[in-house]
N, CA, C and O atoms as CSV, one atom per row, in Angstrom:
chain,resi,resn,atom,element,x,y,z
A,1,MET,N,N,15.046,13.203,-6.895
A,1,MET,CA,C,15.120,11.761,-6.875
A,1,MET,C,C,14.247,11.211,-8.006
A,1,MET,O,O,13.129,11.676,-8.226
A,2,LYS,N,N,14.760,10.245,-8.695
A,2,LYS,CA,C,14.007,9.619,-9.781
A,2,LYS,C,C,13.395,8.321,-9.255
A,2,LYS,O,O,14.092,7.498,-8.662
A,3,ILE,N,N,12.103,8.142,-9.471
A,3,ILE,CA,C,11.375,6.958,-9.016
A,3,ILE,C,C,11.494,5.851,-10.064
A,3,ILE,O,O,11.275,6.082,-11.253
A,4,ASP,N,N,11.839,4.661,-9.612
A,4,ASP,CA,C,11.830,3.489,-10.473
A,4,ASP,C,C,10.402,2.947,-10.456
A,4,ASP,O,O,9.937,2.440,-9.436
A,5,LYS,N,N,9.714,3.056,-11.585
A,5,LYS,CA,C,8.285,2.723,-11.634
A,5,LYS,C,C,8.004,1.268,-11.281
A,5,LYS,O,O,7.021,0.977,-10.599
A,6,LYS,N,N,8.846,0.359,-11.733
A,6,LYS,CA,C,8.629,-1.064,-11.450
A,6,LYS,C,C,8.765,-1.340,-9.948
A,6,LYS,O,O,7.940,-2.046,-9.368
A,7,SER,N,N,9.795,-0.789,-9.329
A,7,SER,CA,C,9.986,-0.978,-7.892
A,7,SER,C,C,8.855,-0.334,-7.099
A,7,SER,O,O,8.375,-0.898,-6.116
A,8,TRP,N,N,8.430,0.862,-7.537
A,8,TRP,CA,C,7.341,1.560,-6.862
A,8,TRP,C,C,6.074,0.714,-6.929
A,8,TRP,O,O,5.381,0.560,-5.924
A,9,GLN,N,N,5.765,0.164,-8.107
A,9,GLN,CA,C,4.557,-0.652,-8.291
A,9,GLN,C,C,4.606,-1.889,-7.405
A,9,GLN,O,O,3.597,-2.263,-6.808
A,10,GLN,N,N,5.768,-2.525,-7.316
A,10,GLN,CA,C,5.898,-3.701,-6.453
A,10,GLN,C,C,5.664,-3.322,-4.990
A,10,GLN,O,O,5.011,-4.058,-4.250
A,11,GLY,N,N,6.194,-2.180,-4.582
A,11,GLY,CA,C,5.985,-1.709,-3.219
A,11,GLY,C,C,4.529,-1.353,-2.954
A,11,GLY,O,O,3.992,-1.659,-1.889
A,12,TYR,N,N,3.900,-0.711,-3.919
A,12,TYR,CA,C,2.494,-0.328,-3.791
A,12,TYR,C,C,1.613,-1.564,-3.605
A,12,TYR,O,O,0.749,-1.597,-2.729
A,13,GLU,N,N,1.842,-2.566,-4.430
A,13,GLU,CA,C,1.054,-3.799,-4.332
A,13,GLU,C,C,1.303,-4.512,-3.006
A,13,GLU,O,O,0.377,-5.073,-2.419
A,14,ALA,N,N,2.542,-4.492,-2.534
A,14,ALA,CA,C,2.850,-5.093,-1.235
A,14,ALA,C,C,2.148,-4.323,-0.122
A,14,ALA,O,O,1.657,-4.925,0.833
A,15,GLY,N,N,2.097,-3.012,-0.235
A,15,GLY,CA,C,1.410,-2.190,0.761
A,15,GLY,C,C,-0.081,-2.470,0.795
A,15,GLY,O,O,-0.677,-2.515,1.871
A,16,LEU,N,N,-0.687,-2.658,-0.361
A,16,LEU,CA,C,-2.108,-2.985,-0.419
A,16,LEU,C,C,-2.397,-4.314,0.271
A,16,LEU,O,O,-3.431,-4.486,0.917
A,17,ARG,N,N,-1.460,-5.251,0.120
A,17,ARG,CA,C,-1.631,-6.575,0.737
A,17,ARG,C,C,-1.161,-6.591,2.191
A,17,ARG,O,O,-1.285,-7.609,2.873
A,18,GLN,N,N,-0.619,-5.463,2.669
A,18,GLN,CA,C,-0.100,-5.354,4.033
A,18,GLN,C,C,1.068,-6.319,4.260
A,18,GLN,O,O,1.224,-6.863,5.353
A,19,GLN,N,N,1.883,-6.527,3.227
A,19,GLN,CA,C,3.075,-7.361,3.324
A,19,GLN,C,C,4.286,-6.457,3.261
A,19,GLN,O,O,4.395,-5.621,2.364
A,20,GLU,N,N,5.197,-6.617,4.205
A,20,GLU,CA,C,6.301,-5.683,4.262
A,20,GLU,C,C,7.624,-6.165,3.669
A,20,GLU,O,O,8.404,-5.313,3.243
A,21,PRO,N,N,7.937,-7.445,3.606
A,21,PRO,CA,C,9.284,-7.805,3.142
A,21,PRO,C,C,9.572,-7.290,1.734
A,21,PRO,O,O,8.833,-7.565,0.788
A,22,GLN,N,N,10.651,-6.546,1.623
A,22,GLN,CA,C,11.029,-5.989,0.331
A,22,GLN,C,C,11.744,-7.062,-0.488
A,22,GLN,O,O,12.704,-7.664,-0.008
A,23,PRO,N,N,11.294,-7.306,-1.707
A,23,PRO,CA,C,11.969,-8.290,-2.547
A,23,PRO,C,C,13.341,-7.790,-2.992
A,23,PRO,O,O,13.597,-6.587,-3.034
A,24,GLU,N,N,14.210,-8.732,-3.319
A,24,GLU,CA,C,15.522,-8.355,-3.829
A,24,GLU,C,C,15.363,-7.758,-5.225
A,24,GLU,O,O,14.328,-7.918,-5.873
A,25,ASN,N,N,16.384,-7.086,-5.660
A,25,ASN,CA,C,16.426,-6.484,-7.001
A,25,ASN,C,C,15.372,-5.398,-7.208
A,25,ASN,O,O,14.844,-5.240,-8.308
A,26,THR,N,N,15.072,-4.660,-6.160
A,26,THR,CA,C,14.198,-3.496,-6.305
A,26,THR,C,C,14.964,-2.278,-5.793
A,26,THR,O,O,15.844,-2.398,-4.940
A,27,GLU,N,N,14.625,-1.135,-6.312
A,27,GLU,CA,C,15.245,0.102,-5.862
A,27,GLU,C,C,14.574,0.469,-4.537
A,27,GLU,O,O,13.358,0.653,-4.486
A,28,ILE,N,N,15.350,0.573,-3.489
A,28,ILE,CA,C,14.849,0.675,-2.110
A,28,ILE,C,C,13.908,1.865,-1.900
A,28,ILE,O,O,12.794,1.679,-1.412
A,29,LEU,N,N,14.323,3.057,-2.250
A,29,LEU,CA,C,13.497,4.234,-1.977
A,29,LEU,C,C,12.195,4.206,-2.775
A,29,LEU,O,O,11.140,4.580,-2.265
A,30,SER,N,N,12.276,3.764,-4.019
A,30,SER,CA,C,11.064,3.678,-4.840
A,30,SER,C,C,10.111,2.650,-4.260
A,30,SER,O,O,8.906,2.889,-4.183
A,31,TRP,N,N,10.646,1.505,-3.849
A,31,TRP,CA,C,9.808,0.444,-3.289
A,31,TRP,C,C,9.104,0.936,-2.033
A,31,TRP,O,O,7.900,0.729,-1.875
A,32,HIS,N,N,9.849,1.588,-1.133
A,32,HIS,CA,C,9.256,2.070,0.118
A,32,HIS,C,C,8.235,3.181,-0.124
A,32,HIS,O,O,7.227,3.258,0.578
A,33,ALA,N,N,8.487,4.033,-1.100
A,33,ALA,CA,C,7.510,5.082,-1.427
A,33,ALA,C,C,6.210,4.439,-1.902
A,33,ALA,O,O,5.126,4.845,-1.484
A,34,GLY,N,N,6.318,3.448,-2.763
A,34,GLY,CA,C,5.135,2.739,-3.238
A,34,GLY,C,C,4.452,1.976,-2.124
A,34,GLY,O,O,3.224,1.933,-2.054
A,35,PHE,N,N,5.252,1.368,-1.245
A,35,PHE,CA,C,4.707,0.607,-0.129
A,35,PHE,C,C,3.870,1.503,0.774
A,35,PHE,O,O,2.767,1.131,1.175
A,36,LEU,N,N,4.391,2.673,1.089
A,36,LEU,CA,C,3.655,3.594,1.960
A,36,LEU,C,C,2.354,4.057,1.314
A,36,LEU,O,O,1.332,4.179,1.989
A,37,GLU,N,N,2.390,4.313,0.009
A,37,GLU,CA,C,1.170,4.699,-0.706
A,37,GLU,C,C,0.144,3.569,-0.658
A,37,GLU,O,O,-1.032,3.799,-0.376
A,38,GLY,N,N,0.598,2.352,-0.935
A,38,GLY,CA,C,-0.304,1.202,-0.930
A,38,GLY,C,C,-0.859,0.923,0.448
A,38,GLY,O,O,-2.040,0.606,0.595
A,39,GLN,N,N,-0.020,1.038,1.452
A,39,GLN,CA,C,-0.460,0.814,2.826
A,39,GLN,C,C,-1.501,1.848,3.229
A,39,GLN,O,O,-2.494,1.508,3.872
A,40,SER,N,N,-1.289,3.086,2.864
A,40,SER,CA,C,-2.238,4.150,3.162
A,40,SER,C,C,-3.570,3.884,2.473
A,40,SER,O,O,-4.630,4.056,3.076
A,41,GLU,N,N,-3.519,3.467,1.219
A,41,GLU,CA,C,-4.726,3.148,0.455
A,41,GLU,C,C,-5.493,2.000,1.113
A,41,GLU,O,O,-6.716,2.054,1.238
A,42,ALA,N,N,-4.768,0.967,1.531
A,42,ALA,CA,C,-5.404,-0.188,2.168
A,42,ALA,C,C,-6.079,0.221,3.471
A,42,ALA,O,O,-7.195,-0.214,3.753
A,43,GLU,N,N,-5.415,1.052,4.267
A,43,GLU,CA,C,-5.988,1.504,5.532
A,43,GLU,C,C,-7.235,2.357,5.303
A,43,GLU,O,O,-8.194,2.280,6.071
A,44,MET,N,N,-7.220,3.163,4.253
A,44,MET,CA,C,-8.377,3.991,3.926
A,44,MET,C,C,-9.564,3.102,3.550
A,44,MET,O,O,-10.694,3.356,3.968
A,45,LYS,N,N,-9.304,2.069,2.766
A,45,LYS,CA,C,-10.370,1.147,2.368
A,45,LYS,C,C,-10.956,0.435,3.583
A,45,LYS,O,O,-12.167,0.223,3.651
A,46,ILE,N,N,-10.114,0.068,4.534
A,46,ILE,CA,C,-10.585,-0.597,5.757
A,46,ILE,C,C,-11.488,0.346,6.545
A,46,ILE,O,O,-12.540,-0.067,7.031
A,47,LYS,N,N,-11.087,1.605,6.675
A,47,LYS,CA,C,-11.902,2.587,7.396
A,47,LYS,C,C,-13.266,2.767,6.733
A,47,LYS,O,O,-14.291,2.837,7.411
A,48,ILE,N,N,-13.267,2.842,5.411
A,48,ILE,CA,C,-14.522,3.035,4.678
A,48,ILE,C,C,-15.441,1.842,4.895
A,48,ILE,O,O,-16.638,2.014,5.126
A,49,ARG,N,N,-14.885,0.623,4.823
A,49,ARG,CA,C,-15.702,-0.574,5.037
A,49,ARG,C,C,-16.285,-0.603,6.447
A,49,ARG,O,O,-17.441,-0.983,6.631
A,50,LYS,N,N,-15.495,-0.206,7.439
A,50,LYS,CA,C,-15.979,-0.196,8.819
A,50,LYS,C,C,-17.123,0.800,8.973
A,50,LYS,O,O,-18.122,0.510,9.631
A,51,GLU,N,N,-16.974,1.968,8.366
A,51,GLU,CA,C,-18.031,2.979,8.449
A,51,GLU,C,C,-19.303,2.497,7.768
A,51,GLU,O,O,-20.401,2.695,8.288
A,52,GLN,N,N,-19.162,1.872,6.617
A,52,GLN,CA,C,-20.336,1.348,5.900
A,52,GLN,C,C,-21.004,0.245,6.697
A,52,GLN,O,O,-22.232,0.168,6.748
A,53,SER,N,N,-20.210,-0.604,7.316
A,53,SER,CA,C,-20.747,-1.689,8.127
A,53,SER,C,C,-21.492,-1.133,9.346
A,53,SER,O,O,-22.554,-1.629,9.722
A,54,ARG,N,N,-20.918,-0.104,9.947
A,54,ARG,CA,C,-21.522,0.532,11.108
A,54,ARG,C,C,-22.869,1.154,10.728
A,54,ARG,O,O,-23.831,1.076,11.492
A,55,ARG,N,N,-22.929,1.765,9.554
A,55,ARG,CA,C,-24.166,2.403,9.093
A,55,ARG,C,C,-25.257,1.364,8.829
A,55,ARG,O,O,-26.429,1.595,9.128
A,56,LYS,N,N,-24.864,0.228,8.272
A,56,LYS,CA,C,-25.836,-0.826,7.978
A,56,LYS,C,C,-26.410,-1.419,9.266
A,56,LYS,O,O,-27.580,-1.798,9.313
A,57,ASN,N,N,-25.597,-1.495,10.290
A,57,ASN,CA,C,-26.020,-2.089,11.560
A,57,ASN,C,C,-26.763,-1.101,12.449
A,57,ASN,O,O,-27.323,-1.494,13.472
A,58,SER,N,N,-26.777,0.165,12.077
A,58,SER,CA,C,-27.465,1.177,12.908
A,58,SER,C,C,-28.921,1.265,12.592
A,58,SER,O,O,-29.637,2.062,13.198
C-alpha cells in the first residue's frame, strides 16, 4: 500500500487534536493511519503529563 503523505499528515494532526471527522478529498487509509499515529502520540503525552504532575504532588 502506498501512503499519501498529505492525507497522512492531515490525519496525524487530527489525531493529535483528538478530532475524528475525516475531511473530504483525503485518501481514507492514509488519513486513518496518520490519525491513529497522532492519537497514540497525544495519549502518550497525556500519560507523561499525568505522571509528572503526580510526581510533583508527591
